[in-house]
Structure formats: structure tokens, C-alpha cells
N, C-alpha and C positions, 0 to 999 in steps of 0.2 A: 147207831145206824153200824152195819155191818157193810165194807167196803171195798170191792175185790178191784185187783188192776193189775193188767199184763201192759209190759209195757216193751216195746224192740227199738231197738239204735241201734240203725246199719251205716258202720265211714266203709266207701268204696275210694281206694286209690287208683290213679291215674297208673303208675306202675309201682314195682317193687318197693317197701318201706319199709325202715326200722323204728319202729315204736321206742319212745320213751318209756318209763314206767306212768303208769293211767291213777287217777282216780277217780274213783264212780260215788257219787252221791246217790243211789237210788233205793236205798234202804228207810222206808220213813220211817218215822221218829215215836218214841215210845215214851209217853208221860202220863201228866195227867189230862190230859185233853183227846187223847187217842192213844188207842193199845194195839200196837201191833200182834196180830196172830199168828203169824204163817208170813215169810218171806225165803225166794229163792235168787238166786243170781247163776245164768250160765252165759258163759264167754266161750267166742269160738274165732279163730281158733284158741283151743288151750290156750290159758296162759304159762311162764315159763313157773312162775309162782306167784302166791296171794297171800295177802294179809288184811284183816281185820283191825282197823284205825279209826281213833278218833282224831280230826283234824283240830285245828288252831283254835274253830267257832264251837265243838262241843259235837260237833256231829257226826253219827254213824257211819263210817265209810268203809270201804274194800278199796285195798291199795294190789296194782297188779302190774309184774313186769315180765316181759317179755325176749324170747331170742330168736335169731334169725329175722330171714326178711319178709313181708308177707301182704297179700292186696287187698284184703277188706278184713274189718272187726265188725262181731255181733255182737250186743249185750242183749239178754233178755231176762225179764225180772217178772216175777208173779208174786202178788203182794197181797195177803188183807188184813184189812182193818177195821177194828171198833172204833170211829168216833164217839167221845166221851161228855163234850160242849155243847148244849143245849142250849144255855143261857148267856148270853157275852156283857152281860152287865152282872150279874151274880157277886158283885165286889165295892169297898169302898175305897177311895185315895187315902192313903192312911198318913203324906205328907202334906202338911199343909200348901208347901212353897210350890206343889206339882197340883194343886187345884185349880189353884189360877196360874195365867202365861201370862208375859213370857214366864216360863217353867225353871226352876233353882235348885235341884235334885238336894236335899242334904248331905252334909257329910258322913251320913256313912254310905252312901252310894256313890261319891265323888271320883271314886279311883276307878270303878268298875265301871262304870257308866259313862266316861268321858271317852273311850272310842265309836259310839252308839251317836253323840252329838257331833262328831266329827263334820266340817260340811263340805259337799265335795264340787259345789260353785262358790264361789266369790260373794260374799253378802254384800247387798244392795242388786240395784235393778228390778227385772221382771219378778225373777221369782221372791224379792223381799215384796215386792205392791202388791203380789199376788195371798200371798201368807194372812200382809197385814190386814189388806182390807177384808177377811175371813176371820182374824183375831178382832178386827174392831166390830165387826157384826155382832161375835157373838159375845162379849163384854168378857176376855178373857177367859172364860169358861172351859177347862177341859175338854168335857166332857161333850161338850156343843161343838167346841171347835174342829173335833175330830169327826164327829159324825157331819159337820155342815161341810168340811173340805170334804170326808169320803164322798155324799151325796154331790158335792160343786163336780167335782172330777168327772164323776159318772155319767153326770147330766151334760157338762157340756163339749165334753171332748170326745169328739169321733174314734172308734174302738178299730183297731186294725190287727193285721197279721203280717209280721216279719219275724220268720222260723230262725233266724240267723242273724247274729252280730251282739255286741252290747247292748242296751239300754241307753237310747238316745241325751244327753243336758237336760236339765229340766225343761230352763230356757228356750231349747229347739221344741219343747213338745208344746212348752206356751205360744210359743209365737205359728206353730203351725193348727194349734189346736186338736190335734189327734195324734194317738200315741197305740202301742201294742200296751198286752198287760204289764210288761216290764218298765214300759216307758213311765205309762200313768205309777206305777208302785213307788219308782223313784222319784215323780215329782210328787209325790202325798208325804214318803221318806224326809225328800230337801223342807219340806214347806214346814212340818213340823220338828226338824230340826231349827230353821230359821225362830221358833218358838220358845225351842228351847228344850223341847222333847226328844229321848232316846228313843231311836229308831232301827230296824233290821230287816235286808232281805229276806224274803222268804220264800221257796220254791216247793212245789209239789204239785197236786191234784185237784181238782173240782168234781164235786155230782153231774154238774150244767154239763162236761164233756161230755155225760154219757147221749144227750140231746143233740150235739153239735156234731156238723157231719167234716169239722176240720179239728176232730180233735188232737191237742195238745200239753204239753208243760204251763201250767198255771205257774202266776206269781201273785202275792200281797204282801203287805206289809202288817208289824208289829211291831207296836208301842208299849215301851215300858212305862206302866206305872203302879208306883209302889199301895200295897196292900192288891191289888189286882194281877202283876206281875206282866208279862210279855202277853197284848189282848192284839188279835189281829184284827185287819181292816181291810177288805177289798176293796180299790176304787174302781174295778170295772164290775164292781154289779153297784156300789153305792154302800153296802151294806157291812154289819160287825161280822168276822167271820165265826161260824159258830161248826155243827157237825156235818156241813158238807163238805169240808174242806181236806184234805189230805198230805199233810208237811213232811215234804222230803227232809230240806236242807235250809240254816239260815247264816246268817253272816251279817257283820259291818256295810257291805259292798255286795252290789249283783254276782261280783266274780267267786267271793265267795261261798253261794251258795250251787253252783255252777251246777249240773247233773253229773257231766264229766267235765276231767280236761287231764290234760295231757300235750305231746306233742311227738312229732314223725318227722322224721329222717329220711329226704329220696330225694337225688337229681332230677329237680323240677316237675317234679309230684305234685299232685293238685289232690285236695279230697272233697268227696262228696256225702254229703249224709242225710238219710232217710228215718220216719219211725216211724211205729205205727203203738196207737195206744186205745186200751179197752178197758172201760170202766165203767161195774154195773153194781148195784144196791140194794142191800135188803135192812126193810125197815125192823 
């Protein structure tokens, strides 16, 4: 599938500010699941300098730096991507210690996988109970656990929209019974980590956005399965990720995949963000 994306992000400041260096993670990744055909980033006002970089999580990024003061910043990206994965189950798990849960990755993976296993919440409590109930229901089968967890979050939690701010802690989402895509993704990730599975946060786009009146960046999770590599699960849809998603960036924590990071300096200044996203597809 060919997916074309136009994405405009505008920052407006209440008074003149000085921008510290910014990192932009809006270039779709190019790998065995998707091929980047074309990409362009336009910045207004023109930065003093920019550099294409790879961040600590391996994401293709653009580093921008500025001089002088300004009252607005606009980032416009245009991208064309060919998505390639049509079958999310075209693999076998090659590490028996991960085929059943709780997972215990073999020594071949222990050093590299460790950051993706670190919990953002304390063991025990509501999250542990939630993950344990699904673990018991699926009898420790890894693939069944992932599928059941994904569909459970989709069916049992109301989906909401919150344009700004980090994801809520999983315990808050469990208590409220609702959440944005990033909230539900973090709940999915933490439940997987509670079962010993390595998880990372992904930001990007999905084909469904072209049918939505509130188009915005989307979030989902990827789980590392030996023999299958990083495999995507979208609890906002209750489905495994295939060719209807375009990944931009991923990381251990949600902030590692933020589309734009940076700060500004200005006496009493505040910022407002607006964005426009247009997604079209060609089979």
C-alpha cells in the first residue's frame, strides 16, 4: 500500500522567545516493514542550521538550531511510504523461553533487551492484577496473551482525545476505564513488561485517520519476539499492526518517540500548538 502524508505543526508564542535546539522525529522509518519513497521537511522561520541525525533509539531525526527571537515556528512535512507487511503472523518464536509466559529471554538477548523490560510502574497493584488475569486466561501462551490483551483493552476501555501532555500512568487508565491512544499503548506495554516481554512505544500514522474528523498522530506498541523481531500491536484497534500503519519513531518510553522535542526561553511567554494531518492511500 502507498500512503501519502502531509503534516503541518504550528507553534505560536505569546511573546518573542528564543528557541533552544529542537529534534524533529517526523521522518517515517524505512525498513523491512515500510519503504520511505519521498520525504521533505520545511521549517519557517528558516533555522540557523540543521543536521540529519540518528537518535539514541535509532530513529532518523532532524536537529534544528536557531538564532535571534521569534513568535512562531511552523514545521511542514510531506512523505510517501510503501507499507509492506500484510501478514502479522508470518513468523515462529525461536526462543522457547519467550514462547510461554512469564518470558525469560535467553542470554543472547539479555544485554540488549534490558531497557525495554524496565517498568514505569511499581510491581503489584491494579496493573499486576490486570496482566495476571489475562496471563491466567491464556494459560501463559505468548501469542494468545498478546492477542487477548490487545482485544481486551480495545473492548473494555473508552477511547478519548487529548491533544497535549504525556500518557497517563497505567493505573490511572485502569481506574478511569478510558484513555487516548497513547494511554492505551502505555497500558499495553506495561502489561507486557509485567509478563516479561520487551516492549517499546511507537508514534506514527494509520490509514484510519483519513476517515476521521480529528486527524492526529497515532501511537501503538511493538513487542520483541525472537524469530519475529519487533511486532506491532494497536490496542486502539484491537488488532496486530500490518500495512495500514506508518511508523515514525520508537523508544523505550513515550518521550523517546515524541514527534518534536525542544524548549524555549522567554519572559512569561506561553505556547500554543496546532496541527493539520492529511493521509491518503493508494492500493
